[in-house]
ROKOLZA-902271 format. One record per residue: residue in three letters; x, y, z of N, C-alpha, C in turn. Coordinates in nm, 3 decimals. Atoms other than C-alpha are relative to their C-alpha. Layout:
NODE  res  n_u  n_v  n_w  ca_u  ca_v  ca_w  c_u  c_v  c_w
NODE  ala  X  Y  Z  X  Y  Z  X  Y  Z
...
END
This chain:
NODE  res  n_u  n_v  n_w  ca_u  ca_v  ca_w  c_u  c_v  c_w
NODE  met  0.085  -0.117  0.000  0.000  0.000  0.000  0.090  0.123  0.000
NODE  asn  -0.075  -0.124  0.011  0.143  0.335  -0.108  -0.096  0.118  0.013
NODE  phe  0.085  -0.117  -0.020  -0.025  0.646  0.033  0.031  0.105  -0.107
NODE  val  -0.017  -0.100  0.105  -0.081  0.926  -0.218  -0.080  0.125  0.038
NODE  his  0.060  -0.131  -0.027  -0.164  1.297  -0.189  -0.027  0.071  -0.132
NODE  arg  0.022  -0.088  0.114  -0.305  1.553  -0.429  0.111  0.105  -0.002
NODE  trp  -0.105  -0.101  0.015  -0.080  1.834  -0.554  -0.011  0.107  0.108
NODE  asn  0.020  -0.102  -0.103  -0.234  2.070  -0.297  0.035  -0.052  0.139
NODE  gly  -0.044  0.057  -0.126  -0.107  1.837  -0.023  -0.104  -0.084  0.071
NODE  glu  0.106  0.075  -0.064  -0.444  1.680  0.067  0.022  -0.150  -0.018
NODE  tyr  -0.008  0.145  0.006  -0.426  1.310  0.152  -0.118  -0.052  -0.081
NODE  phe  0.105  0.054  0.087  -0.622  1.127  -0.121  -0.037  -0.142  0.037
NODE  gly  0.025  0.141  -0.024  -0.585  0.758  -0.045  0.126  -0.080  -0.023
NODE  trp  -0.117  0.084  0.020  -0.354  0.483  -0.161  -0.011  -0.080  -0.129
NODE  phe  -0.008  0.097  0.108  -0.243  0.259  -0.442  0.028  -0.136  0.063
NODE  his  -0.031  0.139  -0.032  -0.258  -0.115  -0.390  0.025  -0.066  -0.134
NODE  asp  -0.045  0.038  0.133  -0.065  -0.261  -0.679  -0.027  0.122  -0.088
NODE  asp  0.028  -0.117  0.085  -0.200  -0.035  -0.956  -0.141  0.053  0.018
NODE  ala  0.137  -0.046  -0.026  -0.551  0.015  -0.813  0.004  0.120  0.094
NODE  leu  0.006  -0.121  -0.082  -0.626  0.362  -0.672  -0.127  -0.002  0.084
NODE  tyr  0.110  -0.004  -0.096  -0.845  0.382  -0.360  -0.003  0.137  0.068
NODE  thr  0.013  -0.122  -0.078  -0.983  0.689  -0.185  0.027  -0.032  0.146
NODE  lys  -0.031  0.020  -0.141  -0.910  0.740  0.184  -0.109  -0.075  0.075
NODE  asp  0.105  0.078  -0.065  -1.247  0.583  0.268  -0.018  -0.139  -0.063
NODE  gly  -0.004  0.137  0.049  -1.168  0.267  0.071  -0.071  -0.028  -0.131
NODE  arg  0.068  0.023  0.129  -1.350  0.319  -0.262  0.103  -0.014  -0.112
NODE  his  -0.087  0.020  0.116  -1.176  0.182  -0.572  -0.050  0.094  -0.110
NODE  val  0.045  -0.100  0.096  -1.188  0.473  -0.820  0.079  0.001  -0.130
NODE  gly  -0.078  -0.002  0.122  -0.922  0.404  -1.079  0.118  -0.094  0.003
NODE  ser  -0.118  0.084  0.014  -0.611  0.231  -1.200  0.113  0.079  -0.062
NODE  arg  -0.120  -0.064  0.054  -0.258  0.339  -1.276  0.054  -0.086  -0.113
NODE  arg  -0.069  0.064  0.112  -0.104  0.254  -1.611  0.124  0.083  -0.025
NODE  gln  -0.126  -0.072  -0.010  0.259  0.355  -1.586  -0.023  0.117  0.094
NODE  asn  0.023  -0.113  -0.089  0.225  0.710  -1.447  -0.139  0.061  -0.015
NODE  asp  0.134  -0.055  0.022  -0.124  0.784  -1.584  -0.102  -0.074  0.085
NODE  val  0.108  0.057  -0.081  -0.437  0.726  -1.374  -0.130  0.017  -0.078
NODE  phe  0.126  0.002  0.073  -0.766  0.629  -1.539  -0.112  -0.043  0.093
NODE  gly  0.117  0.039  -0.078  -1.112  0.608  -1.384  -0.050  -0.135  -0.044
NODE  leu  0.056  0.131  0.033  -1.313  0.289  -1.388  -0.073  0.001  -0.133
NODE  asp  0.065  -0.012  0.131  -1.492  0.421  -1.698  0.101  0.016  -0.113
NODE  gly  -0.106  -0.013  0.099  -1.155  0.445  -1.877  0.044  0.142  -0.026
NODE  arg  -0.030  -0.142  0.021  -1.146  0.826  -1.862  0.127  0.040  0.076
NODE  tyr  -0.123  -0.051  -0.062  -0.811  0.997  -1.789  -0.037  0.090  0.118
NODE  leu  0.021  -0.081  -0.119  -0.810  1.140  -1.436  0.120  0.087  0.031
NODE  gly  -0.121  -0.073  -0.032  -0.451  1.248  -1.397  0.120  -0.091  -0.006
NODE  glu  -0.123  0.078  0.000  -0.107  1.116  -1.329  0.072  0.015  0.133
NODE  val  -0.084  -0.005  -0.118  0.146  1.049  -1.060  0.128  0.072  -0.040
NODE  lys  -0.119  -0.082  0.026  0.421  1.310  -1.056  0.059  0.036  0.135
NODE  asn  -0.065  -0.027  -0.129  0.671  1.339  -0.770  -0.080  -0.057  0.117
NODE  his  0.076  0.071  -0.103  0.460  1.091  -0.568  -0.130  0.070  0.039
NODE  arg  0.128  -0.068  -0.024  0.150  1.313  -0.594  -0.088  -0.013  -0.123
NODE  leu  0.097  0.006  0.109  -0.164  1.317  -0.805  -0.022  0.140  -0.057
NODE  ile  0.019  -0.127  0.069  -0.206  1.593  -1.063  -0.061  -0.032  -0.136
NODE  thr  0.065  0.022  0.130  -0.401  1.634  -1.389  0.065  0.088  -0.106
NODE  arg  -0.058  -0.073  0.113  -0.232  1.731  -1.717  -0.116  0.043  -0.091
NODE  ile  0.113  -0.054  0.075  -0.479  1.957  -1.901  -0.006  -0.058  -0.141
NODE  gly  -0.003  0.050  0.137  -0.368  1.832  -2.245  -0.046  -0.143  -0.016
NODE  lys  0.044  0.138  0.009  -0.467  1.474  -2.160  -0.147  -0.019  0.039
NODE  val  0.141  0.010  -0.039  -0.818  1.551  -2.030  -0.081  -0.034  -0.124
NODE  gly  0.081  0.045  0.113  -1.067  1.374  -2.254  0.054  -0.127  -0.063
NODE  ser  -0.054  0.125  0.053  -0.834  1.086  -2.340  -0.054  -0.116  0.082
NODE  ser  0.052  0.115  -0.072  -0.926  0.736  -2.238  0.087  -0.122  -0.025
NODE  asp  -0.070  0.127  0.008  -0.796  0.384  -2.193  -0.108  -0.107  0.018
NODE  ile  0.099  0.105  -0.020  -0.964  0.050  -2.144  -0.071  0.020  0.133
NODE  arg  0.080  -0.013  -0.124  -1.237  0.040  -1.881  0.055  -0.095  0.105
NODE  gly  -0.043  0.084  -0.111  -1.152  -0.098  -1.542  -0.118  -0.077  0.059
NODE  val  0.102  0.078  -0.069  -1.340  -0.350  -1.336  0.003  0.044  0.146
NODE  pro  -0.002  -0.044  -0.138  -1.449  -0.211  -0.999  0.028  -0.115  0.095
NODE  met  -0.031  0.099  -0.101  -1.309  -0.398  -0.705  -0.088  0.028  0.121
NODE  leu  0.077  -0.019  -0.121  -1.483  -0.447  -0.376  0.055  0.115  0.082
NODE  arg  -0.043  -0.107  -0.089  -1.474  -0.156  -0.140  0.082  -0.061  0.113
NODE  thr  -0.080  0.047  -0.112  -1.206  -0.197  0.121  -0.024  0.091  0.118
NODE  val  0.013  -0.083  -0.118  -1.202  -0.064  0.470  0.107  0.107  -0.008
NODE  gly  -0.100  -0.106  -0.004  -1.030  0.274  0.492  0.107  -0.034  0.103
NODE  thr  -0.109  0.033  -0.091  -0.698  0.260  0.667  -0.021  0.066  0.136
NODE  thr  0.002  -0.063  -0.131  -0.668  0.327  1.036  0.111  0.104  0.009
NODE  val  -0.106  -0.100  0.009  -0.356  0.521  0.944  -0.053  0.110  -0.091
NODE  asn  0.047  -0.111  0.081  -0.460  0.863  0.820  0.115  0.100  -0.010
NODE  pro  -0.115  -0.088  0.011  -0.148  1.037  0.695  -0.042  0.147  0.001
NODE  met  0.027  -0.144  -0.002  -0.131  1.407  0.755  0.010  0.055  -0.141
NODE  asn  -0.016  -0.069  0.127  -0.172  1.642  0.466  0.143  0.048  -0.011
NODE  glu  -0.135  -0.047  0.024  0.151  1.754  0.308  -0.003  0.146  -0.044
NODE  arg  -0.013  -0.139  0.043  0.278  2.097  0.212  -0.049  0.013  -0.144
NODE  pro  0.046  -0.020  0.138  0.098  2.229  -0.098  0.116  0.042  -0.091
NODE  leu  -0.099  -0.040  0.101  0.303  2.274  -0.415  -0.069  0.090  -0.102
NODE  asp  0.054  -0.084  0.106  0.257  2.537  -0.683  -0.029  -0.086  -0.123
NODE  leu  0.034  0.076  0.120  0.077  2.396  -0.987  0.089  0.043  -0.116
NODE  pro  -0.077  -0.036  0.118  0.306  2.378  -1.290  -0.092  0.039  -0.115
NODE  asp  0.078  -0.037  0.118  0.187  2.528  -1.619  -0.048  -0.126  -0.071
NODE  gly  0.057  0.111  0.075  -0.041  2.295  -1.813  -0.064  -0.107  0.087
NODE  phe  0.058  0.097  -0.092  -0.176  2.117  -1.505  -0.109  0.065  0.084
NODE  his  0.092  -0.047  -0.104  -0.467  2.148  -1.264  -0.014  -0.110  0.104
NODE  glu  0.013  0.093  -0.111  -0.563  1.976  -0.940  -0.069  -0.130  -0.040
NODE  phe  0.066  0.130  0.013  -0.651  1.607  -0.939  -0.133  0.011  0.075
NODE  pro  0.130  -0.008  -0.069  -1.019  1.561  -0.846  0.009  -0.046  0.146
NODE  pro  -0.003  0.041  -0.142  -1.082  1.537  -0.469  -0.071  -0.135  0.019
NODE  pro  0.059  0.131  -0.023  -1.179  1.200  -0.319  -0.153  0.001  0.002
NODE  gly  0.146  -0.007  -0.007  -1.538  1.314  -0.262  -0.069  0.015  -0.134
NODE  ser  0.062  -0.021  0.131  -1.594  1.373  -0.635  -0.026  -0.130  -0.076
NODE  phe  0.016  0.129  0.067  -1.600  1.002  -0.719  -0.121  -0.073  0.054
END
């Protein structure tokens, strides 16, 4: 299990293998190399410097659809938020966990 944060420092959830889970245990996507796709195959963002961020130029792209996995129990470990980083040009924030 690898904990992951959004670019603004907010704790998002974790990766288990290549499956992305929100902090409350919902399976919302999968990682293919550094790109993250939703269960509907829609591009959500990517992993950059161990954080989630969305490249504007890739919004609208897609990959194969994923198969939703069973909801898992959220972790009892709730990592603290990290220091926010300035968004680089051509990127915007990865969607928050509550938007899925």
